[in-house]
C-alpha positions as CSV (number, residue, x, y, z in Angstrom):
1,M,-21.8,-2.1,-66.0
2,R,-18.5,-0.8,-65.6
3,Q,-20.2,3.1,-65.4
4,T,-22.2,1.1,-62.2
5,F,-19.2,-0.5,-60.9
6,L,-17.6,3.2,-60.6
7,I,-20.3,4.9,-59.4
8,S,-20.9,1.9,-57.4
9,K,-16.7,2.2,-55.9
10,T,-17.3,6.3,-55.6
11,L,-19.8,5.7,-53.5
12,R,-18.6,3.2,-51.3
13,I,-15.5,4.9,-50.4
14,G,-17.6,8.2,-50.2
15,L,-19.4,6.4,-47.4
16,C,-16.0,5.2,-45.8
17,F,-15.4,9.0,-45.9
18,L,-18.2,10.2,-44.4
19,A,-17.8,7.4,-41.7
20,F,-14.7,8.5,-40.9
21,R,-15.3,11.9,-40.5
22,K,-18.5,10.8,-37.8
23,A,-15.8,9.1,-36.4
24,V,-13.3,12.1,-36.2
25,D,-16.1,14.4,-35.3
26,K,-17.6,12.6,-32.6
27,L,-13.8,11.8,-30.8
28,G,-12.0,14.9,-31.6
29,N,-9.8,16.6,-34.1
30,R,-7.7,13.3,-34.4
31,I,-7.7,9.8,-33.0
32,A,-4.4,9.0,-31.3
33,T,-3.4,5.2,-31.7
34,P,-0.2,4.6,-28.9
35,R,1.9,1.8,-30.3
36,A,2.2,-1.5,-29.9
37,P,0.0,-1.7,-26.7
38,S,-2.0,-4.9,-26.6
39,I,0.1,-7.5,-25.2
40,D,1.5,-5.5,-22.5
41,L,-2.1,-3.7,-21.5
42,I,-3.8,-7.2,-21.7
43,R,-0.7,-8.3,-19.0
44,I,-1.3,-5.5,-16.5
45,L,-4.9,-5.7,-16.9
46,S,-4.8,-9.7,-15.7
47,E,-2.9,-9.6,-13.2
48,G,-4.0,-6.5,-11.9
49,T,-1.4,-3.3,-12.3
50,Y,-2.5,-1.5,-9.4
51,T,-3.7,-3.2,-6.5
52,S,-4.8,-0.6,-4.6
53,F,-6.6,3.5,-5.4
54,P,-3.6,5.1,-3.5
55,Q,-1.1,3.3,-5.7
56,A,-2.6,4.0,-9.0
57,L,-2.3,7.9,-8.0
58,K,1.2,7.5,-6.8
59,E,1.6,6.9,-10.7
60,F,0.5,10.4,-11.3
61,I,2.0,12.2,-8.9
62,S,5.4,10.7,-10.1
63,N,5.0,11.5,-13.4
64,S,4.5,15.1,-12.3
65,Y,7.7,15.0,-10.1
66,D,9.8,13.7,-13.0
67,A,8.0,16.5,-15.2
68,Y,9.9,19.3,-12.6
69,A,5.9,20.3,-10.9
70,T,6.5,22.0,-8.0
71,D,2.7,21.4,-7.1
72,V,0.4,19.6,-8.1
73,A,-3.1,19.8,-6.1
74,L,-5.4,16.7,-6.0
75,R,-9.3,16.9,-5.9
76,F,-12.2,15.2,-5.6
77,D,-15.7,16.7,-6.3
78,D,-18.6,16.3,-4.0
79,D,-19.5,12.9,-4.0
80,F,-16.0,11.6,-5.1
81,S,-16.7,10.1,-8.9
82,I,-14.5,12.7,-10.4
83,L,-11.0,13.7,-9.0
84,S,-8.5,16.2,-11.3
85,I,-4.8,16.3,-10.9
86,R,-3.3,19.5,-11.8
87,D,0.7,20.2,-11.6
88,N,2.9,23.2,-13.0
89,G,5.5,21.1,-14.4
90,E,7.1,21.1,-18.1
91,G,3.9,19.8,-19.3
92,M,3.8,17.6,-22.8
93,S,3.2,17.9,-26.3
94,A,0.5,15.5,-28.6
95,D,3.8,13.7,-29.3
96,D,5.0,13.0,-25.9
97,F,1.4,12.0,-24.9
98,E,1.1,9.6,-27.3
99,N,4.6,8.0,-28.1
100,V,5.9,7.7,-24.5
101,F,2.8,8.7,-21.6
102,A,0.1,6.4,-23.6
103,S,2.1,3.4,-24.9
104,I,2.6,0.7,-22.7
105,A,6.7,0.1,-21.1
106,R,8.3,2.8,-22.5
107,T,9.9,5.9,-20.8
108,G,10.6,9.4,-22.5
109,G,14.4,10.6,-23.0
110,K,15.6,12.9,-20.8
111,T,14.3,16.5,-20.8
112,R,16.2,19.7,-21.2
113,L,16.1,21.8,-17.9
114,S,15.6,25.1,-17.4
115,L,18.0,27.1,-14.8
116,E,14.6,26.8,-12.6
117,T,14.5,23.3,-12.7
118,N,18.2,22.4,-12.4
119,R,18.0,23.7,-8.6
120,L,15.4,21.1,-7.9
121,A,17.7,18.5,-8.0
122,R,15.9,15.8,-8.9
123,E,16.4,12.0,-10.1
124,R,13.9,10.6,-12.6
125,I,11.1,8.0,-11.1
126,G,9.9,7.0,-14.0
127,R,10.7,3.6,-15.6
128,F,7.9,2.0,-17.9
129,G,6.2,4.8,-18.8
130,I,2.7,3.1,-17.3
131,G,1.1,6.6,-17.7
132,S,-2.7,6.1,-18.2
133,L,-3.3,2.7,-17.6
134,A,-3.1,3.8,-13.9
135,V,-6.7,3.8,-13.6
136,V,-7.9,1.4,-16.1
137,G,-9.1,-0.4,-13.4
138,T,-10.6,2.1,-11.1
139,A,-12.9,4.7,-13.0
140,D,-14.8,4.8,-16.8
141,R,-12.8,7.8,-18.4
142,F,-9.4,9.4,-18.5
143,T,-8.9,12.7,-19.9
144,I,-5.7,14.4,-20.0
145,K,-4.8,18.2,-21.0
146,S,-1.2,19.6,-21.2
147,V,0.5,22.4,-22.3
148,K,4.0,21.9,-22.6
149,K,6.4,24.9,-21.5
150,G,7.5,27.3,-24.7
151,S,6.4,25.9,-27.0
152,G,2.8,27.6,-27.3
153,K,0.7,24.3,-27.9
154,G,-1.6,22.3,-26.2
155,F,-4.1,19.3,-26.8
156,E,-6.7,17.3,-25.0
157,A,-6.8,13.3,-25.7
158,S,-9.6,11.0,-23.6
159,I,-10.4,7.4,-23.7
160,D,-13.4,5.4,-22.2
161,L,-11.8,2.7,-20.1
162,K,-14.9,0.7,-20.1
163,E,-15.1,-0.2,-23.2
164,V,-11.4,-1.2,-22.9
165,R,-12.2,-3.2,-20.0
166,S,-15.5,-4.7,-22.3
167,Y,-13.4,-5.9,-24.4
168,Y,-11.1,-7.4,-22.2
169,E,-13.6,-9.4,-20.6
170,K,-14.8,-10.7,-23.3
171,G,-11.0,-11.9,-24.7
172,Q,-11.2,-9.6,-27.9
173,D,-8.3,-7.5,-29.5
174,L,-7.4,-4.4,-27.6
175,K,-5.9,-2.2,-30.4
176,D,-9.0,-1.2,-31.7
177,V,-10.3,0.3,-28.4
178,W,-7.0,1.1,-27.4
179,R,-6.9,5.1,-28.5
180,F,-7.6,8.5,-27.9
181,A,-10.0,10.8,-28.8
182,L,-7.2,14.0,-29.1
183,S,-8.0,18.0,-30.5
184,D,-4.6,20.2,-29.9
185,W,-4.6,24.4,-30.1
186,H,-1.6,26.8,-30.7
187,D,-2.7,30.0,-28.9
188,E,-1.5,29.6,-25.7
189,K,1.5,31.8,-24.4
190,A,5.5,30.4,-24.0
191,S,5.3,30.9,-20.3
192,T,1.8,28.8,-20.2
193,H,2.9,25.3,-18.8
194,F,1.0,22.6,-16.9
195,T,-0.6,19.4,-17.0
196,E,-4.4,18.2,-15.8
197,I,-5.6,15.0,-15.3
198,T,-9.3,13.9,-14.8
199,V,-10.3,10.6,-13.5
200,D,-14.4,10.4,-14.6
201,G,-16.8,7.7,-13.4
202,I,-14.3,6.0,-10.2
203,R,-15.6,2.8,-9.1
204,D,-18.6,2.6,-6.4
205,D,-16.5,0.7,-3.8
206,I,-13.5,3.4,-4.1
207,R,-16.1,6.0,-3.4
208,R,-17.9,4.6,-1.0
209,L,-14.6,4.8,1.2
210,L,-13.3,7.5,0.5
211,Q,-17.1,9.1,1.6
212,R,-16.5,7.1,5.0
213,G,-16.6,9.1,7.7
214,G,-14.2,9.0,10.9
215,K,-11.2,10.7,12.7
216,S,-9.0,13.1,11.4
217,L,-5.5,13.0,10.9
218,T,-5.1,16.1,13.9
219,E,-6.5,13.3,16.1
220,T,-4.7,10.2,17.6
221,F,-5.7,6.4,16.1
222,Q,-4.6,3.2,16.6
223,S,-5.2,1.7,12.8
224,L,-6.0,3.8,9.8
225,S,-9.6,2.4,9.5
226,E,-10.3,4.9,12.1
227,L,-9.8,7.9,9.8
228,S,-12.1,9.2,7.7
229,G,-12.1,8.0,4.0
230,I,-10.1,10.9,3.0
231,D,-7.7,11.5,5.4
232,E,-6.9,7.7,5.3
233,L,-6.0,8.3,1.8
234,R,-4.1,11.4,2.7
235,W,-1.9,9.5,5.0
236,Q,-1.4,7.0,2.5
237,L,0.0,9.4,0.2
238,G,2.3,10.8,2.2
239,I,3.8,7.6,3.2
240,I,4.3,6.4,-0.4
241,C,5.0,9.5,-2.9
242,P,8.3,11.7,-2.4
243,V,6.9,14.9,-0.2
244,E,8.7,16.1,3.1
245,Y,7.8,14.6,6.3
246,A,5.6,16.7,8.5
247,N,7.6,17.2,11.2
248,E,11.0,17.5,9.7
249,Y,12.1,14.3,10.9
250,P,10.4,11.0,11.5
251,I,12.1,11.5,14.8
252,P,12.1,14.2,17.5
253,S,14.2,16.9,15.7
254,R,15.7,17.6,19.6
255,S,17.4,14.2,19.9
256,M,19.1,14.1,16.0
257,D,23.0,14.6,15.6
258,S,24.5,15.8,13.0
259,S,27.4,12.8,12.8
260,R,24.9,9.8,14.1
261,D,21.9,10.9,12.2
262,R,23.6,11.6,9.0
263,I,21.7,9.5,6.6
264,L,17.9,10.6,8.1
265,I,19.4,14.4,7.9
266,E,20.5,14.1,4.1
267,A,17.3,12.0,3.7
268,S,15.2,15.0,4.8
269,S,17.4,17.6,3.1
270,R,16.8,16.0,-0.1
271,L,13.2,15.9,0.0
272,G,13.1,20.2,1.1
273,K,15.6,20.5,-1.8
274,S,13.3,18.9,-4.5
275,K,10.4,21.6,-3.5
276,F,7.4,19.6,-4.1
277,E,4.2,20.0,-2.6
278,V,1.4,17.9,-3.1
279,T,-2.2,18.4,-1.8
280,L,-5.6,16.4,-1.6
281,N,-9.1,18.5,-1.7
282,Q,-6.5,22.2,-0.6
283,W,-4.8,19.8,2.7
284,P,-1.3,19.4,2.5
285,V,0.0,16.1,1.7
286,K,2.9,15.3,4.2
287,N,4.9,12.2,5.4
288,P,3.0,11.5,8.6
289,T,6.0,9.3,10.0
290,R,6.7,10.4,14.0
291,L,8.2,7.9,15.9
292,P,8.3,6.5,18.6
293,S,4.8,6.2,18.5
294,Y,2.8,4.1,20.5
295,D,-0.3,3.3,21.4
296,P,-2.6,6.5,22.6
297,E,-5.6,4.3,24.4
298,R,-3.0,2.5,26.4
299,P,-1.9,3.8,29.9
300,T,2.4,4.5,30.4
301,G,2.3,3.9,34.4
302,A,5.9,4.1,35.7
303,E,7.6,4.2,32.7
304,G,6.1,6.4,30.8
305,K,8.7,9.1,32.0
306,F,11.6,6.6,29.7
307,L,9.4,5.9,26.6
308,E,9.9,9.0,25.1
309,R,13.9,9.0,25.6
310,K,16.5,7.9,23.1
311,G,18.3,5.4,23.9
312,L,15.6,4.1,26.9
313,G,12.6,4.1,25.4
314,Y,13.9,3.7,21.7
315,D,16.7,4.2,19.6
316,V,17.3,4.7,15.7
317,A,19.8,2.4,14.2
318,Y,21.3,2.9,11.0
319,F,23.1,0.7,7.8
320,Q,24.5,1.7,4.7
321,S,25.7,-0.2,2.0
322,A,29.6,-0.4,0.5
323,A,29.8,2.2,-1.9
324,D,31.0,-0.1,-5.2
325,S,28.0,-2.3,-4.1
326,R,25.5,-3.5,-6.9
327,V,23.0,-2.8,-5.1
328,T,23.4,0.7,-3.0
329,Y,21.3,0.9,-0.3
330,K,21.3,3.5,2.9
331,G,18.2,3.4,6.0
332,Y,17.2,3.5,9.3
333,L,15.3,1.5,12.0
334,C,13.6,2.9,14.6
335,V,13.1,0.2,17.4
336,Q,10.4,1.4,20.7
337,A,9.8,-0.4,23.7
338,H,6.2,-1.6,23.0
339,Q,4.2,-1.9,20.1
340,V,4.0,1.3,16.9
341,F,1.0,2.5,16.3
342,P,-0.8,2.9,13.8
343,T,-0.3,-0.4,12.8
344,E,0.4,0.6,9.1
345,L,3.7,1.6,10.2
346,R,5.3,-1.5,11.5
347,G,8.2,-3.2,9.4
348,I,10.7,-1.4,6.7
349,L,9.9,0.4,3.7
350,I,11.7,0.4,0.7
351,R,12.0,3.2,-1.5
352,L,13.2,3.0,-4.9
353,R,14.6,6.5,-6.6
354,G,12.5,8.1,-3.1
355,V,9.1,6.1,-3.9
356,A,7.7,3.8,-1.7
357,I,7.3,0.3,-3.4
358,G,4.6,-1.0,-1.8
359,W,4.3,-0.8,2.3
360,H,5.9,-1.5,5.3
361,R,6.3,-4.6,5.7
362,T,8.6,-7.5,7.8
363,L,10.2,-8.8,4.6
364,H,9.7,-12.3,6.2
365,L,13.2,-11.6,8.2
366,G,13.9,-13.9,10.7
367,A,12.5,-15.6,13.4
368,S,15.0,-14.2,15.7
369,V,13.8,-10.8,15.5
370,A,10.3,-12.2,15.8
371,T,10.1,-10.4,19.4
372,M,10.6,-6.7,18.6
373,L,8.8,-7.4,14.6
374,T,5.9,-5.1,15.9
375,S,8.3,-2.9,18.1
376,M,10.0,-1.6,14.7
377,S,9.6,1.0,11.8
378,G,12.1,2.0,9.4
379,E,12.8,3.0,5.6
380,V,15.4,2.2,3.4
381,W,16.9,3.7,0.6
382,V,18.1,1.7,-2.9
383,E,19.4,2.1,-6.1
384,G,20.1,-0.4,-8.0
385,L,17.1,-2.8,-7.5
386,D,15.3,-2.5,-11.0
387,E,15.9,-5.9,-12.3
388,A,14.1,-6.9,-8.8
389,L,11.1,-4.7,-9.2
390,Q,7.4,-5.9,-10.4
391,F,6.0,-4.4,-13.3
392,D,3.3,-3.0,-11.1
393,R,6.1,-1.1,-9.1
394,E,4.2,-2.1,-6.0
395,S,6.3,-5.3,-5.1
396,F,10.2,-6.9,-5.8
397,R,10.3,-10.3,-7.1
398,E,11.0,-11.9,-3.8
399,D,13.1,-14.8,-5.1
400,H,15.6,-12.5,-7.3
401,P,19.1,-12.5,-6.3
402,L,19.5,-9.0,-5.7
403,F,16.4,-8.8,-3.5
404,V,17.6,-11.9,-1.4
405,W,20.7,-10.3,-1.0
406,L,19.3,-6.8,0.1
407,R,16.8,-8.7,2.9
408,D,19.9,-10.5,4.2
409,R,21.9,-7.1,4.6
410,I,19.2,-5.9,6.3
411,Q,18.6,-8.8,8.4
412,E,21.9,-8.7,9.7
413,S,21.2,-5.1,10.8
414,V,17.9,-5.9,12.4
415,D,19.9,-9.2,14.2
416,A,22.2,-6.9,15.9
417,E,19.3,-4.5,16.6
418,T,17.9,-7.3,18.6
419,T,19.8,-7.4,21.3
420,R,20.1,-3.7,22.3
421,F,16.3,-3.8,22.3
422,R,16.6,-6.6,25.1
423,N,19.3,-4.8,26.6
424,R,17.1,-1.3,26.6
425,S,14.3,-3.3,28.1
426,A,16.0,-4.1,30.9
427,K,17.8,-0.9,31.7
428,R,14.8,0.4,31.8
429,I,13.4,-2.4,34.5
430,A,16.2,-1.8,36.0
431,M,15.4,2.1,36.7
432,I,11.8,1.4,37.3
433,K,12.6,-0.9,40.1
434,R,14.9,1.6,41.5
435,K,12.7,4.2,41.6
436,R,9.9,2.4,42.9
437,A,12.3,0.6,46.2
438,A,13.6,4.4,46.5
439,A,10.1,5.4,47.6
440,G,9.1,2.9,49.1
441,V,6.5,1.5,46.8
442,K,5.8,-2.4,47.0
443,P,6.3,-4.0,43.3
444,P,2.8,-5.2,41.5
445,K,1.8,-8.3,40.7
446,T,3.4,-9.6,38.0
447,K,1.8,-9.6,34.5
448,K,1.7,-13.3,34.5
449,K,0.3,-13.8,38.2
450,Q,-2.2,-10.9,38.0
451,A,-3.4,-12.6,34.5
452,K,-3.9,-15.2,35.9
453,A,-5.9,-14.8,38.8
454,D,-8.1,-12.1,36.4
455,R,-8.7,-15.2,33.9
456,P,-12.1,-16.0,33.6
457,S,-12.2,-19.7,33.9
458,G,-14.0,-20.8,30.6
459,L,-11.7,-18.2,28.2
460,Y,-10.5,-20.1,25.1
461,L,-9.1,-17.0,22.7
462,Q,-7.7,-14.1,24.9
463,P,-9.8,-11.3,23.4
464,E,-6.8,-8.4,23.1
465,I,-5.4,-10.6,20.5
466,L,-8.2,-9.3,18.2
467,D,-8.6,-5.9,19.5
468,R,-7.8,-4.3,16.9
469,M,-9.5,-6.1,14.1
470,P,-12.9,-4.8,12.5
471,P,-16.2,-5.4,14.5
472,Y,-17.6,-8.5,12.6
473,I,-14.4,-10.1,13.4
474,V,-13.7,-9.3,17.3
475,R,-17.4,-10.0,17.9
476,L,-16.5,-14.1,17.2
477,V,-14.3,-14.4,20.0
478,P,-17.0,-14.0,22.6
479,Q,-18.9,-16.6,21.2
480,I,-16.2,-18.7,20.4
481,N,-15.4,-18.6,24.3
482,G,-19.0,-18.2,25.8
483,T,-19.8,-21.9,24.1
484,Y,-16.7,-22.9,25.1
485,D,-17.2,-22.1,28.7
486,Q,-20.8,-23.4,28.2
487,E,-19.4,-26.8,27.3
488,W,-21.2,-26.4,23.9
489,Y,-17.8,-27.6,22.0
490,E,-18.8,-28.3,18.6
491,G,-20.2,-24.5,18.7
492,T,-16.8,-23.8,19.6
493,A,-15.3,-25.4,16.6
494,M,-17.5,-24.0,14.2
495,V,-16.6,-20.8,14.9
496,L,-13.2,-21.1,15.1
497,R,-13.9,-22.4,11.4
498,R,-15.5,-19.0,11.0
499,L,-13.1,-16.5,12.4
500,M,-10.3,-18.2,10.4
501,E,-12.3,-17.9,7.1
502,T,-12.7,-14.6,7.5
503,L,-9.5,-13.2,9.1
504,I,-8.4,-15.0,6.0
505,I,-10.7,-12.6,3.4
506,E,-9.5,-10.3,5.6
507,L,-5.9,-10.0,4.7
508,Y,-6.9,-10.1,0.8
509,T,-9.3,-7.8,1.1
510,R,-6.9,-5.2,3.1
511,R,-4.4,-5.7,0.1
512,G,-7.2,-4.9,-2.5
513,W,-6.9,-8.2,-3.6
514,S,-10.5,-10.0,-2.9
515,R,-11.2,-11.6,-5.8
516,D,-8.7,-13.4,-5.9
517,V,-10.4,-15.4,-2.7
518,Q,-14.2,-15.2,-4.8
519,D,-15.8,-17.7,-7.3
520,P,-15.7,-16.0,-10.5
521,D,-18.7,-17.2,-11.5
522,T,-20.8,-16.3,-7.9
523,N,-18.5,-13.7,-6.1
524,E,-19.2,-15.1,-3.3
525,F,-15.6,-15.9,-1.5
526,L,-14.5,-19.7,-1.6
527,Q,-14.6,-22.2,1.1
528,F,-12.4,-22.6,3.8
529,K,-10.0,-25.5,1.5
530,S,-9.9,-23.2,-1.0
531,L,-9.0,-20.5,0.7
532,I,-6.2,-22.0,2.8
533,D,-4.6,-23.8,-0.4
534,K,-4.9,-20.0,-1.7
535,L,-2.9,-18.7,0.8
536,N,-0.3,-21.9,0.9
537,G,0.5,-21.2,-2.8
538,D,0.8,-17.7,-2.8
539,A,4.0,-16.7,-3.5
540,R,3.1,-12.7,-2.2
541,L,2.6,-13.5,1.2
542,R,4.6,-16.3,1.7
543,M,3.3,-18.1,4.9
544,Q,4.8,-19.9,7.0
545,R,4.2,-23.8,7.1
546,R,3.2,-23.8,10.9
547,T,0.2,-20.7,9.5
548,I,-0.8,-23.3,7.0
549,E,-0.7,-26.2,9.5
550,G,-2.5,-24.4,12.1
551,L,-5.2,-23.7,10.2
552,N,-5.6,-27.1,8.6
553,K,-6.2,-28.1,12.5
554,V,-8.9,-25.9,12.6
555,K,-10.4,-27.0,9.6
556,E,-10.2,-30.5,10.5
557,V,-12.5,-30.0,14.0
558,G,-14.7,-27.3,12.3
559,D,-15.6,-29.9,9.4
560,T,-15.7,-32.6,12.1
561,A,-18.3,-30.6,14.1
562,A,-20.6,-29.4,11.0
563,H,-21.1,-32.3,9.0
564,D,-19.8,-35.7,11.3
565,F,-23.2,-36.4,13.2
566,R,-21.5,-39.4,14.4
567,I,-18.6,-37.9,16.5
568,R,-18.8,-35.7,19.4
569,I,-16.2,-33.0,19.9
570,R,-14.6,-33.0,23.1
571,K,-13.1,-30.2,25.4
572,S,-10.0,-32.6,24.8
573,D,-9.9,-31.8,21.1
574,L,-10.2,-28.5,21.5
575,D,-7.1,-28.2,24.3
576,R,-4.4,-30.0,21.9
577,I,-4.8,-26.9,19.2
578,Q,-5.6,-24.7,21.6
579,S,-1.8,-23.1,21.5
580,A,-2.0,-23.8,17.1
581,V,-5.2,-20.9,17.3
582,R,-3.6,-19.1,19.3
583,L,0.0,-18.5,17.0
584,T,-2.2,-18.5,14.0
585,C,-4.5,-16.2,14.5
586,E,-1.8,-13.9,15.6
587,R,0.4,-14.4,13.2
588,L,-2.7,-13.7,10.5
589,I,-3.4,-10.4,12.4
590,F,0.0,-9.4,12.0
591,T,0.6,-9.9,8.1
592,I,-2.8,-7.9,7.9
593,G,-1.6,-5.3,10.4
594,E,1.8,-4.9,7.9
595,T,-0.4,-4.1,4.9
596,A,-2.4,-0.6,4.1
597,P,-6.1,-1.1,3.3
598,A,-7.0,-1.3,-0.1
599,A,-8.2,2.0,-1.4
């Protein structure tokens, strides 16, 4: 009996050993299980760590920057299903990978720098050590290969991200799947150092966006949606990553003054000293900001010669905190005569340690600057705001006292610029009038009178309000105006309701949040009431009360037209909400315009 037990026990141990050997042979030399990933990983996956593909890539590029790389090459294969990211940085060891890069919310210690890297004058970007989590939601497999400088050793590790997502969706413990097949070798030259990341099985929706045809960055465009998918990504990476400006400065160098423009000159100098070059499919990634930047399709007319003149067509204001402030900041604000194009440049971009947090935004500045919100663009470099930074590194907690304090300081600077903006407009108009009078040219009809004379009798919603929207939104405008002109008021009300629904969905789609407005069971978009409720309660957007009121007015009239056969919609019902319709459209469109299209 005892002999049988010993044989049985020995057999079980042998089978376990064989099973372990089989797993190791299948996965690599050994299995690396990073420390305590489950709690943070669940939170990250549930909140959606990265709301857009460019932000996910920014994480890897930031890691290369922290590793003192001078060259980072991103390259897609032909069908955009595989992406490789290779840098010439200091590299990492297998222990560095397991204890820092693949672990959650952990940062590595300071690296001892060589004389070469000491000259790069870089401040460390990384804070959380998110590392490999950047692509959890965007691809099926992640592989990393690296050789640490001076070690002569290299390693390769990979993980099946589909399995991780499957466990998460089932609510199962992730500790068993957050593990990497890891193999290493010891025959590299001491001078060899690099890190190469391969992301395989990129999501189909991301691939379709990258494959989209369109304009190149060398052509004029009003919105990123006009660009090809790969050029849009290159533009976005240039905005959010710590790379040099494409034109040395974001404003014309001929107008730069060494004293007045010191903040911009210093920022450009820091980028130059870091010697950090990024390429995407062999094309250089540079910060494309170039101001002033007007509508390329709008004729400039008589004031054209004034629009590019600093102090007349545009100007740059600077602001800086006191040296002893808990949060220190310095930045610039360029305000131009007319709207900024492309639309994605409108607003203010906050940079923390040189890297953009999110995109250009209005920061919910007060109504006092409403007249110039679409005509301004700027950047603010901030230190000491880490406490307010969200885990996604793409946004701040907007109710955090430090962020509120910063926004109030920016508000003060923008308020001061508002007066100068109006004074420049008055000066420019006066110069044009004097020029015309000297030439004996009669002044043209005012815009107000001309618009009134040209306006069709049945126009309910001005088409130019939505002319920067996608075709599936723009085509609703003639339907609204046509039914109103023909006195088919029920039809007008129902199309208005559809327009507002579509604008809300467009807003969430541009932000990469489309799942937030979809039914989790059917993947269908939510009904209008649920869309309004979602928008109203979304702290990320902080929509104005008047916008929600306008949406509810449209909903009431639209629901009545669609469902209550006892009531006929009259012209007076639509006229009563016409102003609210226009203002609500413009607020939603502006919010859409200040977001970056999801990639």
